[in-house]
C-alpha positions as CSV (number, residue, x, y, z in Angstrom):
1,M,0.0,0.0,0.0
2,R,1.0,3.6,-0.5
3,Y,1.4,5.7,2.6
4,L,1.9,9.5,2.8
5,H,3.0,11.0,6.1
6,V,2.2,14.8,6.3
7,E,3.7,17.3,8.7
8,L,1.0,19.9,8.8
9,P,1.6,23.7,8.4
10,S,2.3,25.7,11.6
11,L,-0.5,27.7,13.4
12,H,0.0,31.4,13.0
13,L,-2.3,33.3,15.4
14,V,-2.6,37.1,15.3
15,W,-4.5,39.3,17.7
16,K,-5.7,42.5,16.0
17,R,-6.9,45.4,18.2
18,P,-7.9,48.9,17.3
19,G,-5.1,51.4,17.7
20,K,-2.6,48.7,18.7
21,K,0.1,46.8,17.0
22,D,-0.8,43.4,15.7
23,W,0.4,40.7,18.1
24,V,1.5,37.2,16.9
25,C,0.6,35.1,19.9
26,S,1.3,31.6,18.6
27,V,4.6,29.8,19.0
28,I,5.9,29.2,15.4
29,R,7.9,26.0,15.2
30,T,9.2,25.1,11.7
31,N,12.9,24.3,11.1
32,Y,13.4,21.4,13.5
33,P,13.8,17.7,12.7
34,K,10.3,16.0,13.0
35,P,10.9,13.0,15.2
36,S,7.4,11.6,14.9
37,A,7.4,11.8,11.0
38,L,10.9,10.3,10.9
39,L,9.9,7.4,13.1
40,V,6.4,6.7,11.8
41,S,7.6,6.7,8.2
42,A,10.3,4.1,9.1
43,I,7.7,2.0,10.9
44,M,5.3,2.0,8.0
45,R,8.0,1.2,5.5
46,E,9.2,-1.7,7.7
47,A,5.5,-3.0,7.6
48,G,5.7,-3.1,3.8
49,F,4.2,0.3,2.8
50,E,5.6,2.4,0.0
51,V,6.2,5.7,1.8
52,K,6.4,9.3,0.9
53,V,6.7,12.3,3.3
54,V,5.8,16.0,3.0
55,D,6.9,18.6,5.7
56,M,4.5,21.5,5.0
57,K,5.9,23.5,7.9
58,I,9.4,23.8,6.7
59,H,8.6,24.9,3.1
60,N,7.0,28.2,1.9
61,Q,7.2,29.8,5.3
62,D,6.2,33.2,3.9
63,T,2.8,31.8,2.9
64,I,0.1,32.7,5.5
65,T,-3.3,31.2,4.8
66,P,-6.2,32.5,7.1
67,Y,-8.7,29.9,7.9
68,R,-10.7,31.1,11.0
69,E,-11.3,34.2,13.0
70,F,-13.1,35.0,16.3
71,T,-13.5,37.9,18.7
72,Y,-11.2,38.1,21.7
73,E,-11.6,40.8,24.3
74,D,-11.4,44.2,22.4
75,G,-10.0,42.7,19.2
76,L,-10.1,40.0,16.6
77,M,-8.0,36.8,16.6
78,I,-7.0,35.6,13.1
79,A,-5.9,32.0,12.8
80,S,-3.8,31.1,9.8
81,R,-1.7,28.3,8.4
82,K,2.0,29.1,7.9
83,G,3.7,27.0,5.2
84,M,2.6,25.1,2.2
85,I,-1.0,25.4,1.1
86,F,-3.1,22.2,1.0
87,E,-3.4,22.3,-2.8
88,E,0.4,21.9,-3.2
89,V,0.0,18.4,-1.8
90,N,-2.8,17.3,-4.2
91,E,-0.5,15.1,-6.3
92,E,0.7,13.2,-3.3
93,I,-2.8,12.9,-1.9
94,R,-4.0,11.3,-5.2
95,W,-1.0,8.9,-5.1
96,A,-1.6,7.8,-1.5
97,E,-3.9,5.1,-0.2
98,V,-3.3,6.1,3.4
99,I,-2.4,9.4,5.0
100,G,-0.9,9.6,8.4
101,L,-0.9,12.7,10.6
102,T,0.8,13.3,14.0
103,I,-1.2,15.9,16.1
104,N,0.3,16.8,19.4
105,P,-0.9,20.2,20.7
106,T,-4.7,20.7,20.7
107,S,-4.1,24.0,18.8
108,W,-3.2,21.9,15.7
109,A,-6.6,20.1,15.7
110,N,-8.5,22.4,13.3
111,I,-5.6,22.5,10.9
112,A,-5.6,18.7,10.9
113,L,-9.3,18.3,10.4
114,D,-9.3,20.9,7.6
115,F,-6.6,18.9,5.9
116,V,-8.5,15.7,6.3
117,K,-11.5,17.2,4.7
118,H,-9.4,18.5,1.8
119,A,-7.6,15.2,1.3
120,K,-10.9,13.3,1.1
121,S,-12.3,15.8,-1.4
122,I,-9.3,15.1,-3.6
123,N,-9.2,11.4,-3.1
124,P,-12.5,10.1,-1.7
125,K,-11.1,6.5,-1.2
126,I,-8.2,7.6,0.9
127,K,-7.9,6.4,4.5
128,V,-6.6,8.8,7.2
129,W,-4.9,7.6,10.3
130,V,-3.9,10.0,13.1
131,G,-1.8,9.7,16.2
132,G,-0.1,11.9,18.7
133,T,-1.0,13.4,22.1
134,D,-4.3,15.1,21.2
135,P,-5.9,12.1,19.3
136,T,-4.7,9.7,22.0
137,F,-6.9,11.5,24.6
138,R,-9.7,12.7,22.3
139,P,-10.1,9.9,19.7
140,N,-13.9,10.5,19.2
141,F,-13.3,14.1,18.3
142,Y,-11.3,13.1,15.3
143,L,-13.4,10.0,14.4
144,K,-16.6,12.1,14.2
145,Q,-15.0,14.4,11.7
146,G,-13.7,12.0,9.0
147,V,-10.7,10.3,10.5
148,D,-10.7,6.5,9.8
149,A,-8.5,5.3,12.7
150,V,-6.7,6.8,15.7
151,I,-3.5,5.3,17.0
152,R,-3.5,5.9,20.8
153,G,-0.1,5.8,22.5
154,E,2.8,4.0,20.8
155,G,2.4,2.8,17.3
156,E,5.4,0.6,16.6
157,D,3.4,-2.6,16.6
158,L,0.2,-1.4,15.0
159,A,0.7,-1.0,11.3
160,D,-0.2,-4.5,10.4
161,K,-3.2,-4.4,12.7
162,L,-4.5,-1.3,10.9
163,L,-4.1,-3.0,7.5
164,T,-6.1,-6.0,8.6
165,N,-8.7,-4.1,10.7
166,S,-7.9,-6.5,13.5
167,S,-8.6,-5.7,17.2
168,A,-5.4,-4.5,18.9
169,C,-4.5,-2.3,21.9
170,G,-3.9,1.2,20.6
171,V,-6.2,1.1,17.6
172,T,-9.5,3.0,17.8
173,T,-12.1,3.3,15.1
174,N,-15.8,4.1,15.0
175,N,-16.4,0.4,15.8
176,M,-13.9,-0.3,18.5
177,D,-11.8,1.4,21.2
178,N,-9.0,-0.8,22.5
179,G,-7.3,1.7,24.8
180,I,-3.8,3.1,24.8
181,A,-0.8,1.1,23.6
182,R,2.2,1.5,26.0
183,G,5.4,-0.2,26.9
184,C,7.0,-1.2,23.5
185,D,10.6,-2.3,23.4
186,L,12.5,0.7,22.2
187,D,15.3,-1.4,20.7
188,R,12.8,-2.8,18.2
189,S,12.0,0.7,16.8
190,P,13.5,1.2,13.3
191,L,16.1,3.8,12.6
192,Q,14.7,7.2,11.6
193,A,13.8,7.4,7.8
194,L,16.4,10.1,7.1
195,D,16.6,9.1,3.5
196,L,13.1,10.4,2.9
197,F,14.0,13.8,4.3
198,K,17.2,14.5,2.3
199,E,15.9,17.8,0.9
200,D,14.8,19.0,4.4
201,I,17.8,18.0,6.4
202,P,19.9,21.1,5.5
203,L,17.0,23.3,6.9
204,W,17.1,21.7,10.4
205,N,18.7,24.5,12.4
206,T,16.6,24.7,15.6
207,P,15.6,22.4,18.4
208,I,12.0,21.2,18.7
209,E,11.1,23.8,21.3
210,G,11.7,26.5,18.8
211,W,14.5,28.6,20.3
212,N,17.7,29.1,18.4
213,L,20.8,27.4,20.0
214,L,23.1,28.1,17.1
215,D,26.2,30.2,17.6
216,H,29.4,30.4,15.7
217,N,30.5,27.1,17.1
218,I,27.4,25.2,16.2
219,Q,26.6,24.6,12.5
220,P,23.4,23.1,11.1
221,P,21.9,20.7,10.3
222,I,20.9,19.2,13.6
223,G,19.1,16.0,14.5
224,F,17.0,14.7,17.4
225,L,17.6,11.5,19.2
226,F,15.3,10.0,21.8
227,A,17.0,7.5,24.1
228,T,14.1,7.1,26.5
229,R,10.4,7.1,26.5
230,G,7.8,7.2,29.3
231,C,8.0,8.5,32.9
232,N,7.6,7.0,36.4
233,Q,6.3,10.3,37.8
234,R,2.6,11.3,37.8
235,C,2.7,15.1,37.5
236,A,-0.9,16.4,37.2
237,Y,0.0,18.7,34.2
238,C,1.8,16.1,32.1
239,T,0.4,13.5,29.7
240,T,3.6,11.5,29.2
241,P,3.0,8.6,31.7
242,A,-0.6,8.2,30.6
243,K,0.4,8.1,26.9
244,Y,3.6,6.1,27.1
245,G,3.7,4.3,30.5
246,A,6.7,3.6,32.6
247,L,10.2,5.0,31.8
248,R,12.2,2.9,29.4
249,F,15.7,3.2,27.9
250,K,17.3,2.2,24.6
251,S,20.3,0.0,24.9
252,L,23.8,1.4,24.4
253,A,24.0,-0.8,21.2
254,K,20.9,0.7,19.8
255,I,22.0,4.3,20.6
256,K,25.4,3.6,18.9
257,A,23.6,2.3,15.8
258,E,21.4,5.5,15.7
259,L,24.5,7.8,16.2
260,E,26.2,6.0,13.3
261,H,23.0,6.4,11.2
262,F,22.9,10.2,11.9
263,K,26.5,10.5,11.0
264,A,26.0,8.8,7.7
265,Y,23.5,11.5,6.7
266,G,25.8,14.3,7.7
267,L,24.1,15.1,11.0
268,R,26.9,15.8,13.5
269,Q,24.9,18.1,15.8
270,L,22.3,16.3,17.8
271,I,19.7,17.2,20.4
272,F,20.1,14.3,22.8
273,G,17.6,14.5,25.7
274,M,17.7,18.3,25.9
275,I,21.5,18.7,25.4
276,L,23.1,19.6,22.1
277,F,26.4,17.8,21.4
278,R,28.6,17.1,18.4
279,L,29.5,13.7,16.7
């Protein structure tokens, strides 16, 4: 099957008030390596899919496409998409049989659902699978608005289950909710699909949080390596333990393989945990 993984455009939120300067009040995150897209693409390819990827955030960043507005206090809030417009992905949508989206902040939800609607208007037979933090905890919100399946929690072992429509922990559709998948063996995760991102790699010059760490000693591109997943704490404000379960570590052998993989693609600056270091 043909699988298209899409990194959606950024949210660009502007507060307009009479007599005051417009205020961009969203956090714009664009030029960072997309760990979820890199991993999910590798997982799907390992499961036998033919895979393509599109990072709509990192390209055409001067393009601002308004899609909603609402009143806020004494002004008007304008919500826009920053990056590629939906129509630029029409060729890939027609090619695909399945589209995958990762949606983490709830603020991305409307952009995601607008894209789902657009994709199904271009290719009515296409299936849309979504994962990430927001769908994990709000699966019905997405299923009611055109999404075909929600991957709740960790998706390493679920690609074949989605293909066969079989019941499995972590797969939620309109007909079944099997809870959240947690606790996978991190050493079984495939290496990031860096080969699918060759054109984007030179643009990776910021960490995922969005601030710029680069000075004269640190040259892009940079990569991002997760060596752990989960947490043993239960902080009230954090979804990590509920989404991923207990804290787990990759083995040193797995980490070494991933470091060699990054180096082979010219990535010598890595965010590891939250520390930037050089290979």
